[in-house]
N, C-alpha and C positions, 0 to 999 in steps of 0.2 A: 473473387478468385477462390477456388476451392482446393483444398489439399486432401487427397484421399487418405482415409484412416485417421484423420485428426479427431474425429468424434470419439474414437475408441480410447484416446489418451486420457480423457477426463479433465482436460485443461480448462480452468475457469479463469478468464482474464480479469484483472483488476478493473472495476468500473467505479469511477468517481461518484460519490454520493450526490444525488441531485437535491436541490433545494426547492421545496414546494413554493408556489406563489404566496400561500398563506404565511409560511415561515419568513419569506423575504419581506413581506409587508409589515412584520412586527418591528417595533421600534427599539426593543430592549437589546437586540444585537448580540450582546455578550454570551448569552446562553446558547444561541445557535452556533456561534463560532466555537465555543467549547465543545459542543456536541460533535461538530465536524472534526475537530482535532482528535477527540476520543475515538470516533468512528474510524478515522484514518489510521490511528495507532492499533486499533483492534484488527483492522484488515491487514496491516503489516505483520502483526503477530501471527495471524492465521496463515499468511503466505509463508512465513518463516517456519512455522510448525509443520506445514505440508512438506516443505523442502527437507526439513530434518527427518521426518518420518520416511520419506523416500530414500534419504541417504542411509538410514539404518537398514532398510530393505535391500538396498544395493550392496551394502557391506556384508549382510548375512546371506546373500544369494537368493533372496525371495523375490527380487524385482525381475520381471520378465523382460522389460524393455528399459535400457539405460537412458533412452531418450526422455522418458518421463521425469527422471531425476534431473537431467540436464536442463530441461525446460523450467522445472520448478526452481532449480538453483539460480538460473538466470533471472527469472521473475523476482525472486527474493532479493537478489543483488540490486536490480534496477529499482525496485520498490524502496529498498533501504537507502540507496543513493538519492532518490527523490525526496524522501523524508528528511534526510540530513540537509539537503539543499534548502528545503522549505524552512527548517529550523534555523539555518544560518541566516537566511533572509529576514526572518522574524527577529533574531537577535540584532542584526544590523539595523533594522528599522527601530527597534527599541532604543538602541544606542544613540541613533540620530535624534529621536524624540527627547532623550535625556540631555542632549547637548543644547537643545533650544533654550533660549533665554526668555523668561516670562516677563 
């Protein structure tokens, strides 16, 4: 389905990082997970920075289309909610592991 004019918005959707087969085959695991976490946080920061920049443009009257800011703000909100949910699940999993008796 195509929406006319969406190309002019410059909207770049969040794309989850893909793991290469070579990286998946490695046995050290910890480094790749850490890289994925850092990459996700970097992407969250860039989405929030874009939203903040558009908010400043909207406040100063330099933004020609308020839809750009609305989309960016919604994307930043959803990305932040996803990041918080993942963090909560990780903390919950860590707590469960710490409760296990050895």
